CHARMM internal coordinates of N, CA and C (Angstrom, degrees):
IC EDIT
DIST 1 N 1 CA 1.4449
DIST 1 CA 1 C 1.5325
ANGL 1 N 1 CA 1 C 110.21
DIST 1 C 2 N 1.3032
ANGL 1 CA 1 C 2 N 116.29
DIHE 1 N 1 CA 1 C 2 N -42.06
DIST 2 N 2 CA 1.4549
ANGL 1 C 2 N 2 CA 119.36
DIHE 1 CA 1 C 2 N 2 CA -176.26
DIST 2 CA 2 C 1.5261
ANGL 2 N 2 CA 2 C 112.34
DIHE 1 C 2 N 2 CA 2 C -68.39
DIST 2 C 3 N 1.3259
ANGL 2 CA 2 C 3 N 117.34
DIHE 2 N 2 CA 2 C 3 N -23.67
DIST 3 N 3 CA 1.4582
ANGL 2 C 3 N 3 CA 121.11
DIHE 2 CA 2 C 3 N 3 CA 176.45
DIST 3 CA 3 C 1.5270
ANGL 3 N 3 CA 3 C 111.11
DIHE 2 C 3 N 3 CA 3 C -83.97
DIST 3 C 4 N 1.3259
ANGL 3 CA 3 C 4 N 117.44
DIHE 3 N 3 CA 3 C 4 N -8.82
DIST 4 N 4 CA 1.4495
ANGL 3 C 4 N 4 CA 121.27
DIHE 3 CA 3 C 4 N 4 CA 176.26
DIST 4 CA 4 C 1.5154
ANGL 4 N 4 CA 4 C 114.92
DIHE 3 C 4 N 4 CA 4 C 121.04
DIST 4 C 5 N 1.3297
ANGL 4 CA 4 C 5 N 117.94
DIHE 4 N 4 CA 4 C 5 N 0.87
DIST 5 N 5 CA 1.4685
ANGL 4 C 5 N 5 CA 120.39
DIHE 4 CA 4 C 5 N 5 CA -179.56
DIST 5 CA 5 C 1.5262
ANGL 5 N 5 CA 5 C 111.12
DIHE 4 C 5 N 5 CA 5 C -63.41
DIST 5 C 6 N 1.3100
ANGL 5 CA 5 C 6 N 115.04
DIHE 5 N 5 CA 5 C 6 N 148.03
DIST 6 N 6 CA 1.4618
ANGL 5 C 6 N 6 CA 121.10
DIHE 5 CA 5 C 6 N 6 CA 177.07
DIST 6 CA 6 C 1.5255
ANGL 6 N 6 CA 6 C 111.37
DIHE 5 C 6 N 6 CA 6 C -105.16
DIST 6 C 7 N 1.3364
ANGL 6 CA 6 C 7 N 116.64
DIHE 6 N 6 CA 6 C 7 N -12.74
DIST 7 N 7 CA 1.4607
ANGL 6 C 7 N 7 CA 121.78
DIHE 6 CA 6 C 7 N 7 CA 179.49
DIST 7 CA 7 C 1.5333
ANGL 7 N 7 CA 7 C 109.73
DIHE 6 C 7 N 7 CA 7 C -137.96
DIST 7 C 8 N 1.3202
ANGL 7 CA 7 C 8 N 115.21
DIHE 7 N 7 CA 7 C 8 N 160.00
DIST 8 N 8 CA 1.4596
ANGL 7 C 8 N 8 CA 122.12
DIHE 7 CA 7 C 8 N 8 CA 173.50
DIST 8 CA 8 C 1.5217
ANGL 8 N 8 CA 8 C 107.46
DIHE 7 C 8 N 8 CA 8 C -131.49
DIST 8 C 9 N 1.3031
ANGL 8 CA 8 C 9 N 116.97
DIHE 8 N 8 CA 8 C 9 N 128.65
DIST 9 N 9 CA 1.4600
ANGL 8 C 9 N 9 CA 121.37
DIHE 8 CA 8 C 9 N 9 CA -179.55
DIST 9 CA 9 C 1.5224
ANGL 9 N 9 CA 9 C 109.37
DIHE 8 C 9 N 9 CA 9 C -80.28
DIST 9 C 10 N 1.3235
ANGL 9 CA 9 C 10 N 116.44
DIHE 9 N 9 CA 9 C 10 N 125.80
DIST 10 N 10 CA 1.4629
ANGL 9 C 10 N 10 CA 121.16
DIHE 9 CA 9 C 10 N 10 CA -177.01
DIST 10 CA 10 C 1.5191
ANGL 10 N 10 CA 10 C 112.90
DIHE 9 C 10 N 10 CA 10 C -128.50
DIST 10 C 11 N 1.3160
ANGL 10 CA 10 C 11 N 117.42
DIHE 10 N 10 CA 10 C 11 N 10.88
DIST 11 N 11 CA 1.4612
ANGL 10 C 11 N 11 CA 120.53
DIHE 10 CA 10 C 11 N 11 CA -174.80
DIST 11 CA 11 C 1.5192
ANGL 11 N 11 CA 11 C 112.53
DIHE 10 C 11 N 11 CA 11 C -55.01
DIST 11 C 12 N 1.3227
ANGL 11 CA 11 C 12 N 117.38
DIHE 11 N 11 CA 11 C 12 N -49.80
DIST 12 N 12 CA 1.4728
ANGL 11 C 12 N 12 CA 120.81
DIHE 11 CA 11 C 12 N 12 CA -178.09
DIST 12 CA 12 C 1.5207
ANGL 12 N 12 CA 12 C 111.61
DIHE 11 C 12 N 12 CA 12 C -60.38
DIST 12 C 13 N 1.3285
ANGL 12 CA 12 C 13 N 116.39
DIHE 12 N 12 CA 12 C 13 N -43.79
DIST 13 N 13 CA 1.4672
ANGL 12 C 13 N 13 CA 120.44
DIHE 12 CA 12 C 13 N 13 CA -179.36
DIST 13 CA 13 C 1.5269
ANGL 13 N 13 CA 13 C 111.04
DIHE 12 C 13 N 13 CA 13 C -63.49
DIST 13 C 14 N 1.3168
ANGL 13 CA 13 C 14 N 116.87
DIHE 13 N 13 CA 13 C 14 N -39.53
DIST 14 N 14 CA 1.4662
ANGL 13 C 14 N 14 CA 120.44
DIHE 13 CA 13 C 14 N 14 CA -179.46
DIST 14 CA 14 C 1.5252
ANGL 14 N 14 CA 14 C 111.42
DIHE 13 C 14 N 14 CA 14 C -72.61
DIST 14 C 15 N 1.3274
ANGL 14 CA 14 C 15 N 116.74
DIHE 14 N 14 CA 14 C 15 N -37.31
DIST 15 N 15 CA 1.4635
ANGL 14 C 15 N 15 CA 119.06
DIHE 14 CA 14 C 15 N 15 CA 176.69
DIST 15 CA 15 C 1.5256
ANGL 15 N 15 CA 15 C 110.84
DIHE 14 C 15 N 15 CA 15 C -65.53
DIST 15 C 16 N 1.3132
ANGL 15 CA 15 C 16 N 116.48
DIHE 15 N 15 CA 15 C 16 N -38.58
DIST 16 N 16 CA 1.4662
ANGL 15 C 16 N 16 CA 121.29
DIHE 15 CA 15 C 16 N 16 CA -178.87
DIST 16 CA 16 C 1.5267
ANGL 16 N 16 CA 16 C 112.42
DIHE 15 C 16 N 16 CA 16 C -74.57
DIST 16 C 17 N 1.3533
ANGL 16 CA 16 C 17 N 116.31
DIHE 16 N 16 CA 16 C 17 N -41.75
DIST 17 N 17 CA 1.4622
ANGL 16 C 17 N 17 CA 121.11
DIHE 16 CA 16 C 17 N 17 CA -170.67
DIST 17 CA 17 C 1.5226
ANGL 17 N 17 CA 17 C 115.26
DIHE 16 C 17 N 17 CA 17 C -107.93
DIST 17 C 18 N 1.3143
ANGL 17 CA 17 C 18 N 117.30
DIHE 17 N 17 CA 17 C 18 N -8.21
DIST 18 N 18 CA 1.4590
ANGL 17 C 18 N 18 CA 120.57
DIHE 17 CA 17 C 18 N 18 CA -179.04
DIST 18 CA 18 C 1.5172
ANGL 18 N 18 CA 18 C 112.07
DIHE 17 C 18 N 18 CA 18 C 87.49
DIST 18 C 19 N 1.3082
ANGL 18 CA 18 C 19 N 115.56
DIHE 18 N 18 CA 18 C 19 N 163.56
DIST 19 N 19 CA 1.4611
ANGL 18 C 19 N 19 CA 122.48
DIHE 18 CA 18 C 19 N 19 CA -176.91
DIST 19 CA 19 C 1.5268
ANGL 19 N 19 CA 19 C 112.23
DIHE 18 C 19 N 19 CA 19 C -62.28
DIST 19 C 20 N 1.3298
ANGL 19 CA 19 C 20 N 116.32
DIHE 19 N 19 CA 19 C 20 N -28.33
DIST 20 N 20 CA 1.4694
ANGL 19 C 20 N 20 CA 120.01
DIHE 19 CA 19 C 20 N 20 CA 179.36
DIST 20 CA 20 C 1.5348
ANGL 20 N 20 CA 20 C 112.17
DIHE 19 C 20 N 20 CA 20 C -64.09
DIST 20 C 21 N 1.3362
ANGL 20 CA 20 C 21 N 116.56
DIHE 20 N 20 CA 20 C 21 N -15.69
DIST 21 N 21 CA 1.4701
ANGL 20 C 21 N 21 CA 120.65
DIHE 20 CA 20 C 21 N 21 CA 177.82
DIST 21 CA 21 C 1.5288
ANGL 21 N 21 CA 21 C 111.65
DIHE 20 C 21 N 21 CA 21 C -63.08
DIST 21 C 22 N 1.3259
ANGL 21 CA 21 C 22 N 116.77
DIHE 21 N 21 CA 21 C 22 N -23.38
DIST 22 N 22 CA 1.4682
ANGL 21 C 22 N 22 CA 120.00
DIHE 21 CA 21 C 22 N 22 CA 178.15
DIST 22 CA 22 C 1.5238
ANGL 22 N 22 CA 22 C 111.90
DIHE 21 C 22 N 22 CA 22 C -58.26
DIST 22 C 23 N 1.3229
ANGL 22 CA 22 C 23 N 117.38
DIHE 22 N 22 CA 22 C 23 N -34.54
DIST 23 N 23 CA 1.4656
ANGL 22 C 23 N 23 CA 120.66
DIHE 22 CA 22 C 23 N 23 CA 178.81
DIST 23 CA 23 C 1.5264
ANGL 23 N 23 CA 23 C 110.33
DIHE 22 C 23 N 23 CA 23 C -64.11
DIST 23 C 24 N 1.3280
ANGL 23 CA 23 C 24 N 116.79
DIHE 23 N 23 CA 23 C 24 N -40.73
DIST 24 N 24 CA 1.4654
ANGL 23 C 24 N 24 CA 121.27
DIHE 23 CA 23 C 24 N 24 CA 178.23
DIST 24 CA 24 C 1.5232
ANGL 24 N 24 CA 24 C 110.65
DIHE 23 C 24 N 24 CA 24 C -65.28
DIST 24 C 25 N 1.3194
ANGL 24 CA 24 C 25 N 116.21
DIHE 24 N 24 CA 24 C 25 N -45.80
DIST 25 N 25 CA 1.4691
ANGL 24 C 25 N 25 CA 120.76
DIHE 24 CA 24 C 25 N 25 CA 179.88
DIST 25 CA 25 C 1.5198
ANGL 25 N 25 CA 25 C 110.19
DIHE 24 C 25 N 25 CA 25 C -60.17
DIST 25 C 26 N 1.3038
ANGL 25 CA 25 C 26 N 116.42
DIHE 25 N 25 CA 25 C 26 N -45.59
DIST 26 N 26 CA 1.4715
ANGL 25 C 26 N 26 CA 120.10
DIHE 25 CA 25 C 26 N 26 CA -179.01
DIST 26 CA 26 C 1.5280
ANGL 26 N 26 CA 26 C 110.95
DIHE 25 C 26 N 26 CA 26 C -63.46
DIST 26 C 27 N 1.3255
ANGL 26 CA 26 C 27 N 117.72
DIHE 26 N 26 CA 26 C 27 N -44.77
DIST 27 N 27 CA 1.4646
ANGL 26 C 27 N 27 CA 121.33
DIHE 26 CA 26 C 27 N 27 CA -179.06
DIST 27 CA 27 C 1.5255
ANGL 27 N 27 CA 27 C 110.79
DIHE 26 C 27 N 27 CA 27 C -62.89
DIST 27 C 28 N 1.3326
ANGL 27 CA 27 C 28 N 116.78
DIHE 27 N 27 CA 27 C 28 N -44.11
DIST 28 N 28 CA 1.4606
ANGL 27 C 28 N 28 CA 120.09
DIHE 27 CA 27 C 28 N 28 CA -179.51
DIST 28 CA 28 C 1.5183
ANGL 28 N 28 CA 28 C 112.01
DIHE 27 C 28 N 28 CA 28 C -68.89
DIST 28 C 29 N 1.3318
ANGL 28 CA 28 C 29 N 117.18
DIHE 28 N 28 CA 28 C 29 N -39.05
DIST 29 N 29 CA 1.4613
ANGL 28 C 29 N 29 CA 120.52
DIHE 28 CA 28 C 29 N 29 CA 177.42
DIST 29 CA 29 C 1.5274
ANGL 29 N 29 CA 29 C 110.87
DIHE 28 C 29 N 29 CA 29 C -64.87
DIST 29 C 30 N 1.3172
ANGL 29 CA 29 C 30 N 116.82
DIHE 29 N 29 CA 29 C 30 N -43.66
DIST 30 N 30 CA 1.4642
ANGL 29 C 30 N 30 CA 121.30
DIHE 29 CA 29 C 30 N 30 CA 178.37
DIST 30 CA 30 C 1.5205
ANGL 30 N 30 CA 30 C 110.86
DIHE 29 C 30 N 30 CA 30 C -61.09
DIST 30 C 31 N 1.3244
ANGL 30 CA 30 C 31 N 117.40
DIHE 30 N 30 CA 30 C 31 N -44.54
DIST 31 N 31 CA 1.4665
ANGL 30 C 31 N 31 CA 121.19
DIHE 30 CA 30 C 31 N 31 CA 179.11
DIST 31 CA 31 C 1.5259
ANGL 31 N 31 CA 31 C 110.86
DIHE 30 C 31 N 31 CA 31 C -62.36
DIST 31 C 32 N 1.3444
ANGL 31 CA 31 C 32 N 116.64
DIHE 31 N 31 CA 31 C 32 N -43.52
DIST 32 N 32 CA 1.4681
ANGL 31 C 32 N 32 CA 120.43
DIHE 31 CA 31 C 32 N 32 CA -179.87
DIST 32 CA 32 C 1.5202
ANGL 32 N 32 CA 32 C 110.20
DIHE 31 C 32 N 32 CA 32 C -64.12
DIST 32 C 33 N 1.3279
ANGL 32 CA 32 C 33 N 116.80
DIHE 32 N 32 CA 32 C 33 N -42.96
DIST 33 N 33 CA 1.4592
ANGL 32 C 33 N 33 CA 120.25
DIHE 32 CA 32 C 33 N 33 CA -179.68
DIST 33 CA 33 C 1.5271
ANGL 33 N 33 CA 33 C 111.23
DIHE 32 C 33 N 33 CA 33 C -63.24
DIST 33 C 34 N 1.3104
ANGL 33 CA 33 C 34 N 117.42
DIHE 33 N 33 CA 33 C 34 N -41.77
DIST 34 N 34 CA 1.4674
ANGL 33 C 34 N 34 CA 120.45
DIHE 33 CA 33 C 34 N 34 CA 178.11
DIST 34 CA 34 C 1.5248
ANGL 34 N 34 CA 34 C 110.80
DIHE 33 C 34 N 34 CA 34 C -63.82
DIST 34 C 35 N 1.3245
ANGL 34 CA 34 C 35 N 116.07
DIHE 34 N 34 CA 34 C 35 N -42.87
DIST 35 N 35 CA 1.4756
ANGL 34 C 35 N 35 CA 120.91
DIHE 34 CA 34 C 35 N 35 CA -179.91
DIST 35 CA 35 C 1.5289
ANGL 35 N 35 CA 35 C 111.65
DIHE 34 C 35 N 35 CA 35 C -62.05
DIST 35 C 36 N 1.3347
ANGL 35 CA 35 C 36 N 116.65
DIHE 35 N 35 CA 35 C 36 N -32.85
DIST 36 N 36 CA 1.4602
ANGL 35 C 36 N 36 CA 121.50
DIHE 35 CA 35 C 36 N 36 CA -177.96
DIST 36 CA 36 C 1.5320
ANGL 36 N 36 CA 36 C 112.74
DIHE 35 C 36 N 36 CA 36 C -103.18
DIST 36 C 37 N 1.3194
ANGL 36 CA 36 C 37 N 116.29
DIHE 36 N 36 CA 36 C 37 N 12.86
DIST 37 N 37 CA 1.4630
ANGL 36 C 37 N 37 CA 123.96
DIHE 36 CA 36 C 37 N 37 CA 173.25
DIST 37 CA 37 C 1.5310
ANGL 37 N 37 CA 37 C 114.25
DIHE 36 C 37 N 37 CA 37 C 62.18
DIST 37 C 38 N 1.3190
ANGL 37 CA 37 C 38 N 116.19
DIHE 37 N 37 CA 37 C 38 N 37.53
DIST 38 N 38 CA 1.4587
ANGL 37 C 38 N 38 CA 120.92
DIHE 37 CA 37 C 38 N 38 CA 171.81
DIST 38 CA 38 C 1.5155
ANGL 38 N 38 CA 38 C 107.92
DIHE 37 C 38 N 38 CA 38 C -98.73
DIST 38 C 39 N 1.3199
ANGL 38 CA 38 C 39 N 116.15
DIHE 38 N 38 CA 38 C 39 N 134.84
DIST 39 N 39 CA 1.4555
ANGL 38 C 39 N 39 CA 120.86
DIHE 38 CA 38 C 39 N 39 CA -179.23
DIST 39 CA 39 C 1.5174
ANGL 39 N 39 CA 39 C 113.02
DIHE 38 C 39 N 39 CA 39 C -97.18
DIST 39 C 40 N 1.3480
ANGL 39 CA 39 C 40 N 117.41
DIHE 39 N 39 CA 39 C 40 N -16.91
DIST 40 N 40 CA 1.4573
ANGL 39 C 40 N 40 CA 120.05
DIHE 39 CA 39 C 40 N 40 CA -178.70
DIST 40 CA 40 C 1.5221
ANGL 40 N 40 CA 40 C 110.31
DIHE 39 C 40 N 40 CA 40 C -158.37
DIST 40 C 41 N 1.3307
ANGL 40 CA 40 C 41 N 114.70
DIHE 40 N 40 CA 40 C 41 N 162.62
DIST 41 N 41 CA 1.4632
ANGL 40 C 41 N 41 CA 120.56
DIHE 40 CA 40 C 41 N 41 CA 174.11
DIST 41 CA 41 C 1.5304
ANGL 41 N 41 CA 41 C 109.24
DIHE 40 C 41 N 41 CA 41 C -62.97
DIST 41 C 42 N 1.3197
ANGL 41 CA 41 C 42 N 116.96
DIHE 41 N 41 CA 41 C 42 N -39.37
DIST 42 N 42 CA 1.4623
ANGL 41 C 42 N 42 CA 120.87
DIHE 41 CA 41 C 42 N 42 CA 179.92
DIST 42 CA 42 C 1.5291
ANGL 42 N 42 CA 42 C 110.75
DIHE 41 C 42 N 42 CA 42 C -58.55
DIST 42 C 43 N 1.3116
ANGL 42 CA 42 C 43 N 117.34
DIHE 42 N 42 CA 42 C 43 N -38.37
DIST 43 N 43 CA 1.4622
ANGL 42 C 43 N 43 CA 120.78
DIHE 42 CA 42 C 43 N 43 CA 178.47
DIST 43 CA 43 C 1.5273
ANGL 43 N 43 CA 43 C 110.38
DIHE 42 C 43 N 43 CA 43 C -67.06
DIST 43 C 44 N 1.3295
ANGL 43 CA 43 C 44 N 117.15
DIHE 43 N 43 CA 43 C 44 N -34.94
DIST 44 N 44 CA 1.4596
ANGL 43 C 44 N 44 CA 121.57
DIHE 43 CA 43 C 44 N 44 CA 179.25
DIST 44 CA 44 C 1.5199
ANGL 44 N 44 CA 44 C 112.22
DIHE 43 C 44 N 44 CA 44 C -71.06
DIST 44 C 45 N 1.3209
ANGL 44 CA 44 C 45 N 117.17
DIHE 44 N 44 CA 44 C 45 N -37.92
DIST 45 N 45 CA 1.4633
ANGL 44 C 45 N 45 CA 121.39
DIHE 44 CA 44 C 45 N 45 CA -173.14
DIST 45 CA 45 C 1.5217
ANGL 45 N 45 CA 45 C 111.62
DIHE 44 C 45 N 45 CA 45 C -56.44
DIST 45 C 46 N 1.3211
ANGL 45 CA 45 C 46 N 114.32
DIHE 45 N 45 CA 45 C 46 N 118.50
DIST 46 N 46 CA 1.4547
ANGL 45 C 46 N 46 CA 120.73
DIHE 45 CA 45 C 46 N 46 CA 176.77
DIST 46 CA 46 C 1.5087
ANGL 46 N 46 CA 46 C 115.34
DIHE 45 C 46 N 46 CA 46 C 80.33
DIST 46 C 47 N 1.3285
ANGL 46 CA 46 C 47 N 118.26
DIHE 46 N 46 CA 46 C 47 N 2.94
DIST 47 N 47 CA 1.4697
ANGL 46 C 47 N 47 CA 119.56
DIHE 46 CA 46 C 47 N 47 CA -176.81
DIST 47 CA 47 C 1.5241
ANGL 47 N 47 CA 47 C 112.99
DIHE 46 C 47 N 47 CA 47 C -65.78
DIST 47 C 48 N 1.3335
ANGL 47 CA 47 C 48 N 117.38
DIHE 47 N 47 CA 47 C 48 N -20.61
DIST 48 N 48 CA 1.4664
ANGL 47 C 48 N 48 CA 120.85
DIHE 47 CA 47 C 48 N 48 CA 177.77
DIST 48 CA 48 C 1.5321
ANGL 48 N 48 CA 48 C 110.99
DIHE 47 C 48 N 48 CA 48 C -109.73
DIST 48 C 49 N 1.2960
ANGL 48 CA 48 C 49 N 116.15
DIHE 48 N 48 CA 48 C 49 N 17.01
DIST 49 N 49 CA 1.4568
ANGL 48 C 49 N 49 CA 121.92
DIHE 48 CA 48 C 49 N 49 CA -179.85
DIST 49 CA 49 C 1.5222
ANGL 49 N 49 CA 49 C 110.12
DIHE 48 C 49 N 49 CA 49 C -82.65
DIST 49 C 50 N 1.3152
ANGL 49 CA 49 C 50 N 115.17
DIHE 49 N 49 CA 49 C 50 N 151.58
DIST 50 N 50 CA 1.4604
ANGL 49 C 50 N 50 CA 121.09
DIHE 49 CA 49 C 50 N 50 CA 176.51
DIST 50 CA 50 C 1.5260
ANGL 50 N 50 CA 50 C 110.81
DIHE 49 C 50 N 50 CA 50 C -57.62
DIST 50 C 51 N 1.3170
ANGL 50 CA 50 C 51 N 116.69
DIHE 50 N 50 CA 50 C 51 N -31.45
DIST 51 N 51 CA 1.4663
ANGL 50 C 51 N 51 CA 120.94
DIHE 50 CA 50 C 51 N 51 CA -179.09
DIST 51 CA 51 C 1.5295
ANGL 51 N 51 CA 51 C 112.99
DIHE 50 C 51 N 51 CA 51 C -68.73
DIST 51 C 52 N 1.3358
ANGL 51 CA 51 C 52 N 116.58
DIHE 51 N 51 CA 51 C 52 N -17.45
DIST 52 N 52 CA 1.4649
ANGL 51 C 52 N 52 CA 120.25
DIHE 51 CA 51 C 52 N 52 CA -175.32
DIST 52 CA 52 C 1.5237
ANGL 52 N 52 CA 52 C 113.84
DIHE 51 C 52 N 52 CA 52 C -92.56
DIST 52 C 53 N 1.3099
ANGL 52 CA 52 C 53 N 117.61
DIHE 52 N 52 CA 52 C 53 N -2.49
DIST 53 N 53 CA 1.4705
ANGL 52 C 53 N 53 CA 119.64
DIHE 52 CA 52 C 53 N 53 CA -175.97
DIST 53 CA 53 C 1.5206
ANGL 53 N 53 CA 53 C 111.20
DIHE 52 C 53 N 53 CA 53 C -102.47
DIST 53 C 54 N 1.3087
ANGL 53 CA 53 C 54 N 115.50
DIHE 53 N 53 CA 53 C 54 N 153.68
DIST 54 N 54 CA 1.4633
ANGL 53 C 54 N 54 CA 120.66
DIHE 53 CA 53 C 54 N 54 CA -178.79
DIST 54 CA 54 C 1.5253
ANGL 54 N 54 CA 54 C 111.95
DIHE 53 C 54 N 54 CA 54 C -68.72
DIST 54 C 55 N 1.3507
ANGL 54 CA 54 C 55 N 116.18
DIHE 54 N 54 CA 54 C 55 N -33.84
DIST 55 N 55 CA 1.4603
ANGL 54 C 55 N 55 CA 120.25
DIHE 54 CA 54 C 55 N 55 CA -177.77
DIST 55 CA 55 C 1.5320
ANGL 55 N 55 CA 55 C 109.27
DIHE 54 C 55 N 55 CA 55 C -124.27
DIST 55 C 56 N 1.3312
ANGL 55 CA 55 C 56 N 118.26
DIHE 55 N 55 CA 55 C 56 N 90.10
DIST 56 N 56 CA 1.4643
ANGL 55 C 56 N 56 CA 121.25
DIHE 55 CA 55 C 56 N 56 CA -177.67
DIST 56 CA 56 C 1.5268
ANGL 56 N 56 CA 56 C 113.96
DIHE 55 C 56 N 56 CA 56 C -57.91
DIST 56 C 57 N 1.3350
ANGL 56 CA 56 C 57 N 118.15
DIHE 56 N 56 CA 56 C 57 N -34.25
DIST 57 N 57 CA 1.4602
ANGL 56 C 57 N 57 CA 120.24
DIHE 56 CA 56 C 57 N 57 CA 179.56
DIST 57 CA 57 C 1.5263
ANGL 57 N 57 CA 57 C 111.56
DIHE 56 C 57 N 57 CA 57 C -66.14
DIST 57 C 58 N 1.3122
ANGL 57 CA 57 C 58 N 117.45
DIHE 57 N 57 CA 57 C 58 N -37.63
DIST 58 N 58 CA 1.4585
ANGL 57 C 58 N 58 CA 120.68
DIHE 57 CA 57 C 58 N 58 CA 176.83
DIST 58 CA 58 C 1.5293
ANGL 58 N 58 CA 58 C 110.06
DIHE 57 C 58 N 58 CA 58 C -65.84
DIST 58 C 59 N 1.3097
ANGL 58 CA 58 C 59 N 116.99
DIHE 58 N 58 CA 58 C 59 N -37.51
DIST 59 N 59 CA 1.4599
ANGL 58 C 59 N 59 CA 122.30
DIHE 58 CA 58 C 59 N 59 CA 176.81
DIST 59 CA 59 C 1.5264
ANGL 59 N 59 CA 59 C 110.25
DIHE 58 C 59 N 59 CA 59 C -60.60
DIST 59 C 60 N 1.3268
ANGL 59 CA 59 C 60 N 116.69
DIHE 59 N 59 CA 59 C 60 N -47.88
DIST 60 N 60 CA 1.4599
ANGL 59 C 60 N 60 CA 121.06
DIHE 59 CA 59 C 60 N 60 CA 178.70
DIST 60 CA 60 C 1.5195
ANGL 60 N 60 CA 60 C 111.62
DIHE 59 C 60 N 60 CA 60 C -61.20
DIST 60 C 61 N 1.3099
ANGL 60 CA 60 C 61 N 116.42
DIHE 60 N 60 CA 60 C 61 N -44.23
DIST 61 N 61 CA 1.4686
ANGL 60 C 61 N 61 CA 121.56
DIHE 60 CA 60 C 61 N 61 CA -179.57
DIST 61 CA 61 C 1.5261
ANGL 61 N 61 CA 61 C 110.62
DIHE 60 C 61 N 61 CA 61 C -62.54
DIST 61 C 62 N 1.3126
ANGL 61 CA 61 C 62 N 117.34
DIHE 61 N 61 CA 61 C 62 N -44.40
DIST 62 N 62 CA 1.4636
ANGL 61 C 62 N 62 CA 120.82
DIHE 61 CA 61 C 62 N 62 CA -179.68
DIST 62 CA 62 C 1.5255
ANGL 62 N 62 CA 62 C 110.96
DIHE 61 C 62 N 62 CA 62 C -62.55
DIST 62 C 63 N 1.3225
ANGL 62 CA 62 C 63 N 117.26
DIHE 62 N 62 CA 62 C 63 N -42.00
DIST 63 N 63 CA 1.4635
ANGL 62 C 63 N 63 CA 120.13
DIHE 62 CA 62 C 63 N 63 CA 178.17
DIST 63 CA 63 C 1.5228
ANGL 63 N 63 CA 63 C 111.24
DIHE 62 C 63 N 63 CA 63 C -66.60
DIST 63 C 64 N 1.3163
ANGL 63 CA 63 C 64 N 117.63
DIHE 63 N 63 CA 63 C 64 N -38.63
DIST 64 N 64 CA 1.4606
ANGL 63 C 64 N 64 CA 122.12
DIHE 63 CA 63 C 64 N 64 CA 177.54
DIST 64 CA 64 C 1.5291
ANGL 64 N 64 CA 64 C 110.00
DIHE 63 C 64 N 64 CA 64 C -61.89
DIST 64 C 65 N 1.3122
ANGL 64 CA 64 C 65 N 117.42
DIHE 64 N 64 CA 64 C 65 N -46.49
DIST 65 N 65 CA 1.4629
ANGL 64 C 65 N 65 CA 121.16
DIHE 64 CA 64 C 65 N 65 CA 179.43
DIST 65 CA 65 C 1.5238
ANGL 65 N 65 CA 65 C 111.34
DIHE 64 C 65 N 65 CA 65 C -64.05
DIST 65 C 66 N 1.3100
ANGL 65 CA 65 C 66 N 117.05
DIHE 65 N 65 CA 65 C 66 N -36.72
DIST 66 N 66 CA 1.4620
ANGL 65 C 66 N 66 CA 120.60
DIHE 65 CA 65 C 66 N 66 CA 177.89
DIST 66 CA 66 C 1.5267
ANGL 66 N 66 CA 66 C 110.95
DIHE 65 C 66 N 66 CA 66 C -63.65
DIST 66 C 67 N 1.3212
ANGL 66 CA 66 C 67 N 116.63
DIHE 66 N 66 CA 66 C 67 N -43.53
DIST 67 N 67 CA 1.4664
ANGL 66 C 67 N 67 CA 120.41
DIHE 66 CA 66 C 67 N 67 CA 178.06
DIST 67 CA 67 C 1.5220
ANGL 67 N 67 CA 67 C 110.35
DIHE 66 C 67 N 67 CA 67 C -62.98
DIST 67 C 68 N 1.3202
ANGL 67 CA 67 C 68 N 117.42
DIHE 67 N 67 CA 67 C 68 N -45.43
DIST 68 N 68 CA 1.4634
ANGL 67 C 68 N 68 CA 120.78
DIHE 67 CA 67 C 68 N 68 CA 179.48
DIST 68 CA 68 C 1.5296
ANGL 68 N 68 CA 68 C 111.60
DIHE 67 C 68 N 68 CA 68 C -60.24
DIST 68 C 69 N 1.3069
ANGL 68 CA 68 C 69 N 116.49
DIHE 68 N 68 CA 68 C 69 N -43.03
DIST 69 N 69 CA 1.4722
ANGL 68 C 69 N 69 CA 119.50
DIHE 68 CA 68 C 69 N 69 CA -177.60
DIST 69 CA 69 C 1.5197
ANGL 69 N 69 CA 69 C 112.66
DIHE 68 C 69 N 69 CA 69 C -72.05
DIST 69 C 70 N 1.3170
ANGL 69 CA 69 C 70 N 117.68
DIHE 69 N 69 CA 69 C 70 N -18.98
DIST 70 N 70 CA 1.4747
ANGL 69 C 70 N 70 CA 119.50
DIHE 69 CA 69 C 70 N 70 CA -179.54
DIST 70 CA 70 C 1.5290
ANGL 70 N 70 CA 70 C 111.86
DIHE 69 C 70 N 70 CA 70 C -92.49
DIST 70 C 71 N 1.3207
ANGL 70 CA 70 C 71 N 118.14
DIHE 70 N 70 CA 70 C 71 N -6.70
DIST 71 N 71 CA 1.4559
ANGL 70 C 71 N 71 CA 121.55
DIHE 70 CA 70 C 71 N 71 CA -177.20
DIST 71 CA 71 C 1.5219
ANGL 71 N 71 CA 71 C 110.40
DIHE 70 C 71 N 71 CA 71 C -75.74
DIST 71 C 72 N 1.3186
ANGL 71 CA 71 C 72 N 115.47
DIHE 71 N 71 CA 71 C 72 N 134.97
DIST 72 N 72 CA 1.4727
ANGL 71 C 72 N 72 CA 121.26
DIHE 71 CA 71 C 72 N 72 CA 176.63
DIST 72 CA 72 C 1.5130
ANGL 72 N 72 CA 72 C 108.68
DIHE 71 C 72 N 72 CA 72 C -132.68
DIST 72 C 73 N 1.3326
ANGL 72 CA 72 C 73 N 115.91
DIHE 72 N 72 CA 72 C 73 N 135.54
DIST 73 N 73 CA 1.4617
ANGL 72 C 73 N 73 CA 120.45
DIHE 72 CA 72 C 73 N 73 CA 178.03
DIST 73 CA 73 C 1.5104
ANGL 73 N 73 CA 73 C 110.71
DIHE 72 C 73 N 73 CA 73 C -70.29
DIST 73 C 74 N 1.3174
ANGL 73 CA 73 C 74 N 116.55
DIHE 73 N 73 CA 73 C 74 N 138.62
DIST 74 N 74 CA 1.4615
ANGL 73 C 74 N 74 CA 121.31
DIHE 73 CA 73 C 74 N 74 CA 175.91
DIST 74 CA 74 C 1.5213
ANGL 74 N 74 CA 74 C 108.83
DIHE 73 C 74 N 74 CA 74 C -81.37
DIST 74 C 75 N 1.3212
ANGL 74 CA 74 C 75 N 114.92
DIHE 74 N 74 CA 74 C 75 N 147.43
DIST 75 N 75 CA 1.4731
ANGL 74 C 75 N 75 CA 117.90
DIHE 74 CA 74 C 75 N 75 CA 179.07
DIST 75 CA 75 C 1.4798
ANGL 75 N 75 CA 75 C 111.28
DIHE 74 C 75 N 75 CA 75 C -115.05
END
COOR INIT
IC SEED 1 N 1 CA 1 C
IC BUILD
């Protein structure tokens, strides 16, 4: 959602855990949103998108550096 998604696929989780799992997902999402001061899904949508930052080039650079620092050679 924060990257701009409008939907989240939950089929596997619901097949595995049953329809009642929606209550757990909703409770956990609500708690996370309150903890991070989001009032709605609409407010979350795109908040971590490159389009939402004042300096898009800095955003790209930071993500590039993060990818580089997380890379590990396989042995």
